[in-house]
C-alpha positions in Angstrom: -72.3 65.7 44.2 -71.0 64.5 40.9 -67.4 63.3 40.5 -65.2 65.1 38.0 -64.9 62.0 35.9 -68.6 61.7 35.5 -68.9 58.4 37.4 -71.6 58.1 40.0 -70.6 58.8 43.6 -69.1 55.8 45.5 -69.1 54.9 49.2 -69.2 58.1 51.4 -69.7 60.5 48.5 -73.0 62.5 48.3 -75.0 63.7 45.5 -76.0 67.4 45.2 -79.5 68.1 46.1 -82.0 67.4 43.3 -79.7 65.1 41.4 -81.0 61.5 40.7 -79.7 58.3 39.1 -80.8 57.6 35.6 -83.8 55.3 35.4 -82.8 51.6 35.9 -79.4 52.4 37.4 -80.4 51.9 41.1 -78.2 49.2 42.7 -79.3 47.1 45.6 -76.9 46.1 48.3 -77.1 42.5 47.0 -76.1 43.7 43.5 -73.2 45.6 44.9 -72.0 42.5 46.7 -72.3 40.4 43.5 -70.3 43.0 41.5 -67.6 43.1 44.2 -67.3 39.3 44.3 -67.0 39.2 40.5 -64.3 41.8 40.6 -62.4 39.9 43.2 -62.7 36.7 41.1 -61.4 38.5 38.0 -58.4 39.8 40.0 -57.5 36.4 41.3 -57.8 34.9 37.9 -55.5 37.6 36.5 -52.9 36.8 39.2 -53.0 33.1 38.3 -52.5 33.8 34.6 -49.6 36.1 35.3 -48.0 33.6 37.7 -48.3 30.7 35.1 -46.9 32.8 32.4 -44.0 33.8 34.6 -43.1 30.3 35.6 -43.2 29.2 32.0 -40.7 31.9 31.1 -43.3 34.0 29.2 -42.6 37.0 31.4 -38.9 36.6 31.6 -37.9 39.8 29.7 -37.7 43.3 31.1 -40.6 44.4 29.0 -42.8 41.5 30.0 -42.0 42.2 33.7 -43.3 45.7 33.1 -46.5 44.4 31.6 -47.0 42.2 34.6 -46.6 45.1 37.0 -49.2 47.2 35.1 -51.9 44.6 34.6 -54.5 47.1 33.1 -55.3 47.1 29.4 -53.6 50.4 28.9 -50.4 49.2 30.5 -50.4 46.0 28.4 -50.9 48.1 25.2 -48.0 50.3 26.1 -45.5 47.5 26.8 -46.6 44.8 24.3 -44.5 44.4 21.1 -45.9 45.9 17.9 -48.7 43.7 16.5 -49.3 42.0 19.8 -52.8 41.8 21.2 -51.5 42.5 24.7 -52.8 39.2 26.0 -50.5 37.1 28.2 -49.8 33.8 26.5 -49.9 30.6 28.5 -48.1 28.5 25.9 -44.4 28.5 24.9 -42.3 26.3 22.7 -40.3 23.9 24.8 -37.0 22.5 23.2 -36.7 18.8 22.7 -34.6 17.1 25.4 -31.0 16.2 24.4 -30.9 12.5 23.6 -28.0 10.7 25.3 -26.6 7.2 24.7 -24.1 6.4 27.5 -23.8 2.8 26.6 -23.2 -0.2 28.9 -19.7 0.7 30.2 -19.6 3.1 33.2 -18.9 6.8 33.4 -19.6 8.1 30.0 -18.1 11.6 29.9 -20.0 12.9 26.9 -23.4 12.8 25.2 -22.7 9.4 23.6 -20.4 6.5 24.3 -19.7 3.1 22.7 -17.6 0.4 24.2 -16.1 -2.6 22.4 -14.7 -5.8 23.9 -11.7 -7.2 22.0 -9.9 -10.4 22.9 -7.2 -12.6 21.3 -7.1 -15.7 19.2 -9.7 -18.5 19.2 -7.0 -21.2 18.7 -8.2 -24.7 18.8 -6.1 -27.9 18.8 -7.4 -31.4 19.1 -6.3 -31.6 22.7 -8.7 -28.8 23.4 -11.7 -29.7 21.2 -11.7 -33.4 22.3 -12.8 -32.2 25.8 -16.1 -30.9 24.4 -17.0 -33.8 22.2 -20.5 -35.1 22.0 -21.5 -38.8 21.6 -20.9 -38.7 17.9 -18.2 -36.4 16.6 -19.3 -37.1 13.0 -22.8 -35.7 13.6 -23.8 -33.0 11.1 -26.7 -31.5 13.2 -24.5 -29.3 15.4 -24.2 -31.8 18.3 -20.7 -33.1 17.4 -19.2 -30.7 20.0 -20.5 -28.3 22.6 -18.2 -25.5 23.3 -20.7 -23.3 25.2 -19.1 -24.1 28.7 -15.7 -22.9 27.4 -17.1 -19.4 26.5 -19.8 -19.1 29.1 -17.8 -17.0 31.7 -17.4 -14.2 29.1 -21.1 -13.3 29.2 -20.9 -11.0 32.2 -18.2 -9.0 30.6 -20.0 -8.8 27.3 -23.1 -7.5 29.2 -21.0 -4.6 30.5 -19.9 -3.7 26.9 -21.8 -2.6 23.8 -20.0 -4.6 21.1 -17.7 -7.6 21.2 -15.2 -8.7 18.6 -13.2 -12.0 18.4 -10.3 -13.2 16.2 -11.0 -16.4 14.4 -7.6 -17.9 13.9 -8.3 -20.8 11.7 -10.7 -22.3 9.1 -13.5 -24.6 10.2 -14.3 -28.0 8.8 -17.6 -29.1 7.3 -20.2 -30.4 9.8 -19.1 -33.8 10.9 -15.5 -33.4 9.8 -12.9 -34.4 8.9 -11.0 -32.2 11.4 -7.3 -31.3 11.3 -4.9 -29.9 13.8 -1.7 -27.9 13.4 -0.1 -27.0 11.0 -3.0 -26.9 8.5 -6.1 -26.4 10.6 -9.7 -27.6 10.0 -11.4 -27.2 13.4 -15.0 -28.3 14.4 -17.5 -25.7 13.2 -19.4 -25.8 16.5 -16.9 -23.2 17.6 -19.0 -20.7 15.5 -22.1 -21.9 17.3 -20.5 -21.2 20.6 -19.3 -17.7 19.5 -22.9 -17.0 18.5 -24.3 -18.3 21.8 -21.9 -16.3 24.0 -22.8 -13.1 22.1 -19.9 -12.1 19.9 -21.0 -9.2 17.6 -18.3 -9.8 15.0 -15.0 -11.6 14.3 -11.9 -10.8 12.4 -10.6 -13.5 10.0 -7.3 -12.2 8.6 -4.7 -14.4 10.1 -1.6 -16.4 9.1 -3.9 -19.5 8.9 -6.6 -17.8 6.7 -5.4 -19.7 3.6 -4.9 -23.1 5.3 -7.9 -24.5 3.3 -7.7 -22.1 0.4 -10.8 -20.4 -1.0 -13.0 -23.3 0.1 -12.0 -22.8 3.7 -12.7 -19.0 3.5 -16.1 -19.7 2.0 -17.0 -22.2 4.7 -16.0 -20.0 7.6 -17.6 -16.8 6.3 -20.7 -18.7 5.3 -21.1 -20.2 8.8 -20.5 -16.8 10.4 -23.1 -15.3 8.2 -25.6 -18.0 9.1 -24.9 -17.3 12.8 -25.5 -13.6 12.4 -21.9 -12.7 13.3 -20.4 -9.9 11.3 -16.8 -10.5 9.9 -14.0 -8.9 8.1 -10.5 -9.9 6.8 -11.2 -12.8 4.4 -13.7 -12.7 1.5 -15.4 -14.7 -1.3 -16.0 -11.8 -3.6 -13.9 -8.8 -4.6 -16.8 -6.5 -4.0 -17.1 -7.7 -0.4 -13.3 -7.2 0.0 -13.6 -3.4 -0.6 -16.3 -2.9 2.0 -15.5 -2.0 5.7 -17.3 -3.7 8.6 -19.3 -1.0 10.3 -21.0 -2.0 13.6 -24.0 -0.1 15.1 -24.0 0.3 18.8 -27.1 -1.6 20.1 -27.4 1.0 22.9 -27.8 3.8 20.3 -24.4 5.3 20.6 -21.8 5.6 17.8 -20.9 3.4 14.9 -17.6 1.5 15.0 -15.7 0.1 12.0 -13.0 -2.5 12.1 -10.3 -2.9 9.4 -8.0 -6.0 9.6 -4.8 -7.3 8.1 -2.3 -10.2 8.6 1.5 -10.0 8.2 1.7 -13.3 6.4 -0.1 -16.5 5.3 2.5 -19.1 6.4 4.2 -19.2 3.1 0.9 -19.5 1.1 -0.3 -16.9 -1.4 -4.0 -16.0 -1.6 -5.3 -16.4 -5.1 -6.6 -13.9 -5.9 -4.8 -11.5 -3.5 -7.9 -9.6 -2.5 -9.3 -12.7 -0.7 -7.3 -12.0 2.5 -6.5 -8.5 3.9 -2.8 -8.3 4.5 -0.3 -5.8 6.0 3.0 -7.0 4.6 6.2 -5.5 6.0 8.4 -2.7 4.7 10.6 -5.1 2.7 7.6 -6.4 0.7 6.6 -4.7 -2.6 3.0 -4.8 -1.4 3.7 -2.9 1.8 2.4 0.6 0.7 -0.5 -0.8 -1.3 -1.6 -2.8 1.8 -1.5 0.4 3.9 -3.4 2.3 1.2 -6.0 -0.4 1.1 -6.6 -0.2 4.8 -6.8 3.6 4.7 -9.3 3.4 1.8 -11.5 1.1 3.9 -11.3 3.5 6.8 -12.3 6.4 4.5 -15.2 4.3 3.2 -16.3 3.5 6.7 -16.4 7.2 7.6 -18.5 7.8 4.5 -20.9 5.2 5.7 -21.3 7.0 9.1 -18.6 5.4 11.2 -17.7 7.6 14.2 -14.8 5.3 15.2 -12.4 3.3 13.0 -10.3 0.6 14.5 -7.4 -1.3 12.9 -6.3 -4.8 13.9 -3.1 -6.6 12.9 -2.1 -10.2 13.1 1.6 -11.0 13.6 3.6 -14.2 13.4 6.4 -13.8 16.0 5.1 -15.9 18.9 5.5 -16.0 22.7 7.2 -12.6 23.1 6.3 -10.0 25.7 7.4 -7.0 23.6 6.4 -5.7 20.1 8.6 -7.0 17.3 9.9 -4.8 14.5 7.1 -5.6 12.1 4.4 -4.7 14.7 6.1 -1.4 15.6 6.7 -0.5 12.0 3.2 -1.5 10.7 1.2 -0.1 13.6 3.1 3.2 13.6 2.6 3.4 9.8 -1.2 2.9 10.3 -1.3 5.5 13.1 0.7 8.0 11.1 -2.1 8.0 8.4 -4.5 9.6 11.0 -7.2 7.3 9.7 -7.6 5.1 12.8 -8.8 5.9 16.3 -7.4 2.7 17.9 -5.1 -0.2 16.9 -4.6 -3.6 18.5 -2.8 -6.8 17.6 -3.3 -10.6 17.7 -1.3 -13.6 16.6 1.7 -13.5 19.0 -0.1 -15.8 21.5 1.2 -13.5 24.3 0.3 -10.3 26.1 2.2 -7.3 24.8 2.6 -3.6 25.8 0.2 -0.7 25.5 1.5 2.4 23.9 0.2 5.9 23.1 1.8 6.9 19.8 1.2 10.0 17.7 -2.2 10.6 19.2 -3.3 6.9 18.8 -3.6 4.2 21.4 -2.0 0.9 20.5 -2.3 -2.5 22.2 0.3 -4.6 20.6 -0.9 -8.1 21.6 -3.9 -9.7 23.3 -2.6 -13.3 23.5 -5.1 -16.1 23.2 -8.7 -15.9 24.3 -9.2 -19.7 24.4 -6.5 -22.3 23.5 -4.9 -25.6 24.5 -2.5 -25.6 27.5 1.1 -25.6 26.4 3.8 -27.2 28.6 6.7 -26.3 26.3 9.2 -24.2 28.2 9.0 -20.6 27.1 5.5 -21.0 25.7 3.7 -20.4 29.0 2.2 -17.2 27.6 0.2 -19.3 25.2 -2.0 -20.3 28.2 -2.8 -16.6 29.0 -4.6 -13.8 27.4 -5.9 -10.3 27.7 -9.4 -9.1 27.1 -9.9 -5.4 26.8 -12.9 -3.1 26.8 -12.2 0.1 24.9 -14.7 3.0 25.4 -15.0 5.9 23.0 -16.9 9.1 23.9 -18.3 11.8 21.7 -21.4 12.9 19.9 -23.1 10.6 17.5 -22.7 11.7 13.9 -19.9 14.2 14.7 -16.7 12.3 13.9 -14.4 15.0 15.1 -15.9 14.9 18.6 -14.9 11.3 19.4 -12.0 10.2 21.4 -10.8 7.1 23.3 -11.3 7.7 27.0 -10.6 4.4 28.7 -9.0 1.0 28.1 -10.1 -1.6 30.7 -7.8 -4.7 30.7 -8.6 -8.1 32.0 -5.9 -10.8 32.4 -7.3 -14.3 31.6 -6.3 -18.0 31.8 -7.2 -20.8 29.6 -8.4 -23.1 32.4 -10.3 -23.1 35.6 -9.5 -25.7 38.2 -8.2 -28.2 35.7 -11.0 -27.8 33.1 -10.8 -25.8 30.0 -12.7 -22.6 30.6 -12.1 -18.9 29.8 -11.2 -17.7 33.2 -10.7 -14.0 34.4 -7.6 -13.4 36.5 -8.4 -9.9 37.6 -7.9 -9.1 41.3 -11.5 -9.6 42.1 -11.7 -13.0 40.3 -15.5 -13.3 40.1 -15.3 -17.0 39.1 -12.8 -17.9 41.8 -9.2 -19.2 41.3 -8.2 -20.2 37.8 -5.0 -22.2 38.6 -4.6 -21.3 42.3 -4.0 -18.2 44.4 -0.2 -18.1 44.0 -0.1 -18.8 40.2 -3.0 -16.6 39.5 -1.3 -13.7 41.3 2.0 -14.3 39.5 0.4 -14.4 36.1 -1.7 -11.3 36.8 1.3 -9.4 37.9 3.3 -10.5 34.9 0.6 -9.3 32.5 0.3 -6.1 34.4 4.0 -5.4 34.1 4.0 -6.2 30.3 1.0 -3.9 29.6 2.4 -1.0 31.5 6.0 -1.3 30.2 5.6 1.9 28.1 4.0 3.8 31.0 0.5 4.4 29.6 -1.7 6.9 31.4 -3.3 5.1 34.4 -6.3 7.4 34.1 -7.0 5.8 30.7 -5.5 2.3 31.1 -6.9 0.5 34.2 -7.6 -3.0 35.4 -11.2 -4.3 34.7 -12.6 -5.3 38.1 -16.2 -6.1 37.2 -17.5 -6.9 40.7 -16.4 -3.5 42.0 -17.9 -1.9 38.9 -21.2 -3.6 39.5 -21.2 -2.6 43.1 -20.5 1.0 42.3 -23.3 1.0 39.7 -25.9 -0.5 42.1 -25.1 2.1 44.7 -25.9 5.0 42.4 
């Protein structure tokens, strides 16, 4: 008999007597099998499409789940948004992955990090440079001296940092000399070559010896730094250059760091014109406020040029003390109070000095000497010691307000290793072995530790830099 829906009988249904199929509609068993197979294939394909769409998030909403449960065309039409064809889409817009730039230092706590290595004065006397003399100290081809061995041990620490900044204490002589020692320096220019070879990114040049050789000395030092590809700030040959901040791009893709420098004095000299050396004269000087304003103007210009971080560095003249003098406290606090700087550190004292957290700004008052001649004068022992720090800033590149200082790793250093002039790390792990000897190394390390922690800085931020432990932890990840 006929079905009420007008379709032909199926399976066990029977036609009423006398009824027949329309001509050409008779189906063989083989045809019926083929149709059944095709129907099964279509059903499988539909399941696959629905599954793919689901896993790609295309059926994640309540309405799309309903469409998946009613796979017929009518169900799709009922549940699809207005204007939709009712078809299940196999494509979906995938958001771009978040780009991160953790930098070379460990444990970046944000999207981006940039770390900077700072150390103290490059202070050369004849008793130091004569140890690195070549066959002809009057040679003008760069072979008069070879200071590479003196700096070589720094490389592993620079490799664990993104940027590195030195403090060039004195002018350099022309190639081949003549050279001059204290009190009016003119040191071998091969020091610049060694600074380039070890990997310094930049150097500050505002010190109490900046004017030792006048404008000619500034031109010679800045010219040689330019030729070596080392950025610099603090002393200038043009007034236009003196107004521009030094902004450094992280080579690992993180943030931009600017450095603004200033010295407390010029050993009784006067720069002529005044803009040739950045100064930060004390509260009793008529230039005090204008010097602060100039530093802040550079910080503002750096922000306008895209700097995420702005650092200030000061150069003092009270030497061999393990505390901050009145000029350092007054000047660094004045800089911090402007809110223009993310970190402040000092050079010039030839001694390690305390770390302080003041008004939301971290300050390291003194880094001592990076490399220098050994002093045997009683009370001047700190001259033979130094501190290298790695300061890490974390945030989101291009969002200045997101950045903060999250760690200061400090490394005590010596000026010799086993009787030879070498930059020598004194950290507890001592990757290059003993500098002076076990007992003296331990005593100096403890003395520097006690000086740095005198103002009780947060140990979660301020910690000793043990590079071998750091490397082991990194390799185990």
